[in-house]
KEKE-3310 file (N, C-alpha, C; in steps of 0.2 Angstrom, whole numbers, plus 5000, padded with zeros to 4 digits):
npx = (4947:4943:4948:4953:4969:4980:4979:4991:4998:5004:5004:5007:5003:4990:4984:4974:4956:4944:4947:4944:4927:4922:4910:4895:4879:4863:4847:4842:4832:4825:4815:4805:4797:4783:4771:4760:4760:4771:4787:4794:4810:4821:4821:4823:4837:4851:4868:4885:4901:4917:4934:4943:4935:4926:4911:4896:4881:4866:4851:4834:4829:4826:4826:4833:4847:4857:4853:4856:4870:4873:4869:4879:4889:4886:4878:4864:4852:4847:4831:4828:4837:4854:4870:4887:4903:4919:4919:4914:4901:4893:4894:4905:4915:4915:4920:4933:4938:4935:4930:4930:4921:4913:4904:4889:4890:4905:4907:4916:4924:4922:4930:4942:4958:4963:4972:4970:4957:4958:4967:4959:4950:4960:4966:4955:4955:4966:4979:4995:4998:5009:5011:4998:4999:5009:5003:4992:4997:5003:4992:4985:4994:4992:4980:4983:4984:4994:5003:4991:4988:4987:4976:4959:4943:4933:4941:4944:4939:4924:4927:4940:4937:4930:4940:4948:4939:4940:4954:4953:4944:4952:4963:4965:4967:4956:4949:4938:4930:4918:4906:4895:4887:4897:4901:4890:4885:4894:4900:4900:4912:4922:4917:4920:4934:4937:4931:4940:4952:4949:4947:4960:4966:4960:4965:4978:4978:4968:4958:4943:4928:4913:4900:4888:4877:4868:4871:4872:4883:4894:4893:4896:4909:4917:4916:4919:4908:4891:4877:4860:4846:4829:4814:4807:4799:4816:4825:4836:4838:4847:4863:4878:4892:4906:4913:4923:4940:4952:4960:4956:4951:4945:4941:4936:4923:4917:4917:4911:4910:4908:4896:4887:4887:4882:4869:4864:4863:4854:4843:4840:4837:4825:4817:4816:4807:4796:4793)
npy = (4942:4933:4925:4928:4934:4925:4930:4940:4940:4950:4954:4952:4939:4941:4942:4928:4923:4925:4935:4951:4958:4964:4968:4971:4968:4972:4968:4975:4984:4989:5001:5007:5021:5023:5030:5022:5011:5006:4999:4985:4981:4975:4965:4964:4960:4951:4949:4944:4948:4943:4949:4946:4936:4929:4933:4928:4934:4927:4924:4925:4936:4953:4951:4958:4958:4966:4978:4976:4975:4988:4995:4991:4998:5011:5017:5015:5019:5012:5009:5004:4997:4993:4996:4992:4995:4990:4994:5006:5018:5015:5027:5033:5024:5024:5037:5035:5028:5014:5005:4996:4996:4986:4986:4979:4981:4986:5000:5009:5024:5027:5035:5037:5030:5013:5015:5028:5027:5019:5028:5039:5039:5040:5052:5061:5060:5067:5063:5064:5066:5058:5049:5043:5036:5026:5019:5014:5006:4996:4990:4986:4976:4967:4962:4956:4964:4971:4980:4983:4995:5007:5004:5006:5005:4999:4991:4980:4964:4958:4952:4957:4970:4970:4966:4978:4986:4980:4982:4996:4997:4992:5000:5010:5003:4997:4991:4982:4974:4976:4968:4967:4956:4954:4947:4942:4945:4939:4926:4909:4902:4912:4918:4907:4907:4920:4918:4909:4916:4927:4920:4916:4928:4933:4923:4927:4939:4940:4949:4956:4951:4955:4948:4948:4937:4927:4914:4898:4889:4898:4905:4894:4890:4901:4906:4908:4909:4908:4917:4915:4922:4927:4929:4945:4952:4955:4943:4934:4918:4907:4905:4898:4891:4888:4871:4868:4867:4881:4884:4883:4875:4874:4861:4856:4858:4846:4837:4827:4834:4848:4847:4843:4855:4864:4858:4860:4874:4876:4870:4878:4890:4886:4883:4897:4902:4895:4900)
npz = (4849:4859:4869:4884:4890:4902:4920:4927:4942:4954:4967:4985:4997:5008:5025:5030:5029:5042:5051:5059:5058:5042:5037:5045:5047:5054:5057:5046:5034:5019:5012:4999:4995:4985:4973:4973:4983:4997:4993:4998:4998:5005:5019:5036:5037:5042:5043:5043:5037:5036:5036:5021:5016:5003:4997:4990:4984:4980:4971:4965:4951:4956:4970:4978:4979:4973:4979:4992:4991:4987:4998:5007:5001:5002:4993:4993:5006:5021:5028:5041:5055:5056:5049:5048:5042:5041:5054:5055:5049:5033:5025:5031:5028:5014:5012:5017:5006:5005:4996:4981:4965:4954:4940:4932:4918:4909:4909:4903:4897:4880:4872:4879:4882:4887:4898:4901:4906:4918:4925:4928:4940:4949:4946:4949:4962:4966:4963:4955:4938:4934:4945:4944:4932:4935:4945:4939:4928:4935:4940:4929:4924:4934:4931:4919:4907:4902:4890:4883:4886:4878:4870:4865:4873:4863:4856:4862:4869:4877:4889:4892:4893:4905:4913:4913:4920:4933:4936:4937:4948:4958:4958:4968:4979:4987:5002:5001:4988:4977:4967:4954:4947:4936:4926:4919:4906:4897:4886:4889:4889:4890:4902:4911:4911:4916:4929:4934:4934:4942:4954:4956:4958:4970:4978:4980:4985:4995:4997:5004:4996:4989:4980:4967:4959:4947:4945:4950:4949:4947:4959:4969:4964:4966:4979:4997:5006:5004:5001:5001:4994:4996:4985:4983:4998:5000:5009:5019:5016:5018:5024:5018:5022:5013:5011:5002:4996:4998:4987:4971:4955:4939:4936:4948:4948:4944:4954:4968:4980:4976:4968:4979:4986:4977:4976:4988:4988:4978:4983:4994:4987:4981:4993:4997:4988:4992:5005)
capx = (4950:4938:4951:4958:4976:4980:4981:4998:4997:5011:5004:5008:4997:4988:4982:4969:4950:4943:4949:4938:4922:4923:4904:4891:4872:4859:4840:4842:4827:4825:4808:4805:4790:4780:4765:4755:4761:4778:4790:4799:4816:4825:4818:4826:4843:4857:4874:4892:4906:4924:4940:4946:4930:4923:4904:4892:4874:4862:4844:4830:4829:4822:4826:4837:4855:4861:4851:4860:4877:4873:4868:4885:4893:4883:4874:4857:4851:4842:4825:4828:4842:4861:4876:4894:4908:4926:4918:4911:4895:4895:4896:4912:4919:4916:4925:4939:4939:4935:4926:4931:4915:4913:4897:4887:4893:4911:4906:4922:4923:4925:4935:4948:4962:4963:4976:4966:4951:4961:4970:4954:4948:4966:4967:4950:4957:4971:4985:4998:4998:5014:5009:4992:5001:5013:4999:4987:5001:5004:4986:4984:4998:4989:4974:4985:4983:5000:5003:4985:4986:4985:4970:4952:4938:4930:4946:4945:4934:4920:4931:4945:4934:4929:4947:4950:4935:4943:4960:4951:4942:4958:4968:4966:4968:4951:4948:4932:4929:4910:4906:4888:4886:4902:4902:4884:4884:4899:4899:4902:4920:4925:4915:4924:4941:4937:4930:4946:4957:4946:4948:4967:4967:4957:4969:4984:4977:4963:4954:4936:4924:4905:4899:4881:4877:4862:4873:4874:4890:4898:4893:4899:4916:4921:4914:4920:4902:4886:4871:4855:4841:4822:4810:4804:4804:4822:4827:4842:4835:4852:4870:4881:4900:4909:4918:4928:4947:4952:4963:4952:4952:4938:4939:4933:4915:4914:4918:4905:4909:4905:4889:4884:4886:4877:4863:4862:4861:4848:4837:4839:4833:4818:4814:4815:4801:4790:4791)
capy = (4942:4930:4921:4933:4931:4923:4935:4940:4942:4952:4956:4947:4936:4945:4938:4924:4925:4923:4940:4955:4959:4969:4971:4969:4970:4970:4969:4980:4984:4995:5002:5012:5024:5025:5034:5018:5008:5005:4993:4982:4978:4971:4964:4960:4957:4950:4946:4946:4946:4944:4951:4941:4932:4930:4931:4928:4935:4924:4924:4927:4943:4957:4949:4963:4956:4972:4983:4974:4977:4995:4997:4991:5003:5018:5019:5015:5020:5008:5012:5002:4993:4995:4993:4994:4993:4991:4996:5013:5018:5014:5033:5035:5019:5027:5043:5032:5024:5007:5001:4996:4994:4984:4986:4973:4983:4989:5007:5013:5029:5024:5040:5036:5023:5009:5018:5034:5025:5017:5033:5044:5040:5042:5059:5064:5060:5072:5060:5067:5062:5053:5044:5039:5031:5021:5014:5011:5001:4990:4986:4983:4970:4962:4958:4953:4968:4975:4980:4985:5002:5011:5002:5009:4999:4996:4987:4974:4959:4960:4950:4961:4977:4969:4966:4985:4988:4977:4986:5003:4997:4990:5005:5014:4998:4997:4985:4978:4974:4975:4966:4966:4952:4957:4942:4940:4946:4936:4919:4904:4901:4918:4918:4902:4909:4925:4915:4906:4921:4931:4916:4916:4935:4933:4919:4930:4946:4939:4955:4955:4952:4954:4947:4947:4932:4923:4907:4893:4886:4903:4906:4889:4890:4907:4909:4905:4910:4909:4920:4914:4926:4925:4934:4951:4956:4951:4940:4929:4911:4903:4906:4892:4891:4882:4866:4867:4870:4888:4884:4879:4875:4873:4854:4855:4858:4839:4833:4826:4840:4854:4845:4843:4862:4867:4855:4864:4881:4875:4868:4884:4894:4883:4885:4904:4903:4892:4903)
capz = (4856:4863:4874:4888:4893:4909:4924:4930:4949:4957:4974:4990:5000:5014:5030:5028:5031:5049:5055:5061:5054:5037:5036:5050:5046:5059:5056:5040:5029:5014:5009:4994:4995:4979:4973:4975:4990:4998:4990:5003:4994:5009:5026:5042:5035:5047:5040:5045:5032:5039:5032:5017:5014:4996:4998:4984:4985:4975:4972:4959:4949:4960:4977:4982:4979:4971:4984:4998:4990:4987:5005:5010:4997:5004:4987:4995:5013:5025:5032:5048:5056:5057:5045:5049:5037:5044:5061:5054:5045:5026:5023:5033:5025:5008:5012:5018:5000:5007:4991:4974:4963:4947:4938:4927:4912:4911:4910:4902:4892:4874:4869:4883:4881:4893:4903:4903:4910:4924:4929:4929:4947:4953:4945:4952:4969:4967:4962:4950:4932:4934:4950:4942:4927:4938:4949:4934:4924:4939:4941:4922:4924:4939:4927:4913:4902:4900:4882:4880:4889:4873:4866:4867:4875:4858:4853:4867:4870:4883:4895:4893:4895:4912:4917:4914:4926:4939:4937:4939:4955:4962:4958:4974:4985:4992:5007:4999:4981:4976:4960:4953:4941:4932:4920:4917:4899:4894:4884:4895:4889:4893:4909:4915:4911:4921:4935:4936:4935:4948:4960:4958:4961:4977:4982:4981:4989:5000:4998:5005:4990:4989:4973:4965:4953:4946:4943:4956:4948:4948:4967:4972:4962:4968:4986:5004:5009:4999:5004:4997:4996:4994:4982:4987:5000:5000:5015:5019:5017:5021:5023:5017:5022:5008:5013:4997:4998:4996:4981:4966:4948:4935:4936:4954:4947:4943:4960:4972:4985:4972:4967:4985:4988:4972:4977:4994:4986:4974:4988:4998:4983:4981:4999:4998:4984:4995:5011)
cpx = (4945:4941:4956:4964:4975:4982:4988:4997:5003:5010:5005:5002:4996:4985:4975:4962:4949:4945:4943:4933:4923:4916:4899:4884:4867:4852:4839:4836:4827:4818:4808:4798:4788:4774:4759:4755:4769:4780:4795:4804:4820:4821:4822:4832:4849:4862:4880:4896:4913:4929:4942:4941:4928:4916:4900:4885:4870:4855:4840:4830:4824:4822:4830:4844:4859:4859:4855:4867:4878:4872:4875:4890:4891:4880:4866:4857:4846:4837:4825:4834:4849:4866:4882:4899:4915:4925:4915:4905:4898:4897:4904:4917:4920:4921:4932:4942:4940:4933:4930:4924:4915:4906:4895:4890:4900:4911:4913:4920:4926:4930:4942:4952:4961:4966:4973:4960:4953:4963:4964:4952:4954:4967:4962:4952:4963:4978:4988:4997:5003:5013:5003:4994:5005:5008:4994:4991:5002:4998:4984:4988:4995:4984:4976:4984:4989:5001:4997:4983:4984:4979:4964:4948:4935:4935:4947:4938:4930:4924:4936:4943:4933:4935:4949:4946:4938:4949:4958:4949:4947:4963:4970:4966:4963:4951:4943:4931:4922:4910:4898:4887:4891:4903:4896:4882:4889:4897:4902:4909:4924:4924:4919:4931:4942:4936:4936:4951:4955:4948:4956:4969:4965:4962:4976:4983:4972:4959:4946:4932:4917:4903:4892:4881:4870:4864:4875:4881:4895:4899:4897:4907:4920:4921:4917:4913:4897:4880:4865:4849:4834:4819:4808:4799:4810:4824:4833:4839:4840:4859:4874:4889:4902:4914:4923:4935:4947:4955:4959:4954:4945:4936:4936:4925:4913:4915:4912:4904:4906:4898:4885:4882:4881:4870:4860:4859:4854:4842:4835:4835:4826:4814:4812:4808:4795:4788:4786)
cpy = (4939:4926:4926:4929:4929:4929:4934:4944:4944:4954:4950:4945:4940:4940:4934:4926:4923:4929:4944:4956:4965:4972:4967:4972:4967:4972:4975:4979:4990:4995:5008:5015:5026:5028:5029:5015:5007:4999:4991:4978:4973:4971:4960:4956:4956:4946:4949:4943:4948:4946:4945:4936:4934:4928:4933:4929:4932:4923:4926:4934:4947:4955:4954:4962:4963:4978:4982:4976:4984:4998:4997:4996:5010:5021:5019:5016:5015:5012:5010:4998:4996:4992:4996:4991:4995:4995:5003:5013:5017:5021:5035:5030:5021:5033:5041:5028:5017:5002:5002:4993:4992:4982:4980:4975:4986:4996:5011:5018:5027:5029:5040:5030:5019:5012:5024:5032:5023:5023:5038:5045:5042:5050:5063:5065:5064:5069:5064:5063:5056:5047:5039:5034:5025:5016:5011:5005:4995:4986:4983:4976:4965:4958:4956:4957:4973:4974:4982:4992:5007:5010:5006:5004:4996:4991:4981:4970:4961:4958:4954:4968:4976:4969:4973:4988:4986:4981:4993:5002:4995:4995:5009:5010:4998:4990:4980:4979:4972:4973:4964:4963:4954:4953:4940:4940:4943:4929:4915:4903:4906:4919:4913:4904:4915:4923:4913:4911:4926:4927:4916:4923:4935:4928:4923:4936:4945:4945:4953:4956:4951:4954:4945:4942:4929:4915:4903:4891:4892:4905:4901:4889:4895:4908:4905:4905:4912:4911:4919:4918:4924:4930:4940:4950:4952:4949:4935:4922:4907:4906:4900:4894:4886:4878:4865:4870:4877:4888:4880:4880:4873:4865:4852:4855:4851:4835:4832:4832:4846:4853:4846:4851:4865:4864:4859:4871:4881:4874:4874:4889:4892:4884:4892:4905:4900:4896:4909)
cpz = (4860:4869:4878:4890:4900:4914:4926:4937:4952:4964:4979:4994:5007:5019:5028:5031:5038:5054:5058:5056:5049:5037:5042:5049:5051:5058:5051:5036:5025:5011:5005:4994:4988:4979:4975:4982:4991:4995:4995:4999:4998:5016:5031:5040:5041:5043:5042:5039:5035:5034:5028:5015:5007:4997:4992:4987:4979:4976:4966:4958:4954:4968:4981:4983:4978:4976:4990:4997:4990:4994:5008:5007:4998:4997:4988:5003:5016:5028:5039:5049:5057:5052:5047:5044:5040:5051:5061:5050:5037:5023:5024:5029:5017:5007:5013:5012:5002:5001:4984:4971:4956:4945:4933:4920:4913:4912:4909:4897:4885:4871:4873:4882:4888:4899:4906:4907:4917:4928:4931:4936:4951:4952:4949:4960:4971:4966:4956:4944:4931:4939:4947:4937:4930:4941:4944:4930:4929:4940:4934:4922:4928:4935:4920:4906:4900:4893:4879:4883:4884:4869:4869:4868:4869:4854:4857:4867:4876:4889:4897:4895:4903:4916:4918:4920:4932:4941:4940:4946:4960:4963:4964:4980:4990:4996:5005:4992:4980:4969:4959:4946:4935:4925:4917:4910:4895:4891:4889:4895:4893:4901:4914:4916:4916:4928:4938:4938:4941:4955:4962:4961:4968:4981:4984:4986:4995:5002:4999:4998:4991:4982:4972:4959:4953:4946:4949:4955:4949:4956:4970:4971:4966:4976:4992:5008:5004:5003:5000:4999:4993:4989:4986:4991:5002:5007:5014:5021:5021:5019:5023:5017:5018:5012:5008:4999:4995:4989:4976:4959:4945:4936:4943:4953:4946:4949:4964:4977:4982:4971:4973:4987:4984:4974:4983:4993:4982:4978:4992:4994:4982:4987:5000:4994:4988:5002:5010)
residu = (MET:ASN:ASN:PRO:ASP:ASN:LEU:SER:ILE:ILE:SER:GLN:LEU:SER:PRO:PRO:ALA:GLY:GLY:ARG:LEU:ALA:VAL:GLU:ILE:ARG:LYS:ALA:SER:VAL:VAL:TYR:GLN:THR:ALA:ASP:SER:PRO:VAL:HIS:ALA:LEU:GLU:ASN:ILE:ASP:LEU:ASN:ILE:ARG:GLU:GLY:GLU:PHE:VAL:SER:LEU:ILE:GLY:PRO:SER:GLY:CYS:GLY:LYS:THR:THR:LEU:MET:ARG:VAL:ILE:ALA:ASP:LEU:GLU:HIS:ILE:SER:ALA:GLY:GLN:VAL:LEU:VAL:ASN:GLY:VAL:SER:PRO:HIS:GLU:ALA:ARG:LEU:ALA:ARG:ALA:TYR:GLY:TYR:VAL:PHE:GLN:ALA:PRO:ALA:LEU:PHE:PRO:TRP:ARG:THR:VAL:LEU:ALA:ASN:VAL:THR:LEU:PRO:LEU:GLN:ILE:GLN:GLY:ARG:THR:LYS:ALA:ASP:SER:LYS:VAL:ILE:ALA:MET:ALA:HIS:LEU:GLU:ARG:VAL:GLY:LEU:GLN:GLY:PHE:GLU:GLY:LYS:TYR:PRO:TRP:GLN:LEU:SER:GLY:GLY:MET:GLN:GLN:ARG:VAL:SER:ILE:ALA:ARG:ALA:LEU:SER:PHE:GLU:PRO:LYS:ILE:LEU:MET:MET:ASP:GLU:PRO:PHE:GLY:ALA:LEU:ASP:GLU:ILE:THR:ARG:ASP:ARG:LEU:ASN:GLU:GLN:LEU:GLN:GLN:LEU:TRP:GLN:ARG:GLU:ARG:ARG:THR:VAL:VAL:PHE:VAL:THR:HIS:SER:ILE:ALA:GLU:ALA:VAL:TYR:LEU:SER:THR:LYS:ILE:VAL:VAL:MET:SER:PRO:ARG:PRO:GLY:ARG:ILE:VAL:LYS:VAL:ILE:ASP:SER:PRO:LEU:PRO:ASP:GLU:ARG:HIS:LEU:GLY:LEU:ARG:ASP:THR:THR:GLU:PHE:ILE:GLN:VAL:ALA:HIS:GLU:VAL:ARG:GLU:ALA:LEU:ALA:ASP:GLY:HIS:HIS:ASP)
# end
């Protein structure tokens, strides 16, 4: 099962990017107090993310990419500054179920079927078993896994397991999809296919996506905006608004325009190391 099926997208196109701010971060810092000395994970972060944007956070290991995403998702607290999500605090946004979160590993329960994994958060939220099943089946179809709902995670390829995670994250219709290196552990062929399918999914839904990656090619291919970060303390070195067309295909990676954006990202990463 090394070749995932194509995504079957059934949702309608939402309003394009360029609307109101989904995320607004001002002078945000995160400092961890340790027994030895404070660890400055993030320093003086300023960032705007508009509704419908696909924003990638890229930088070296330990630069605070995941910390920044966790701050937006109310999984980490800032030490200074301000963060607003959909105009309210991250905590209020989380209570309003604004987030869907896809982790680096699929984090599926091996003793539960695909369907049972996707319905679990819905049932925790108080949905009936029947309603949860209808919603879960619709989202499994969206990610091309119709017919696999009775399988167990160990019967699926790594790419298919991650698509189950995406279906689970989308099941309660979050306004913001957070993805923490979801394809990093996959082989290159599967990763390319899932990049293409995720891009198609974003095209149809225009959901706000915050995506953490170490891959320059992945960031450039997927994103409308690329946020380049420096080594710890994590700072934003450069924000690159992609000039590439919204509708993309894997062949775009061989074009001059793609290579130029990748070069700009690579230079910004190098500049961050020199600062």
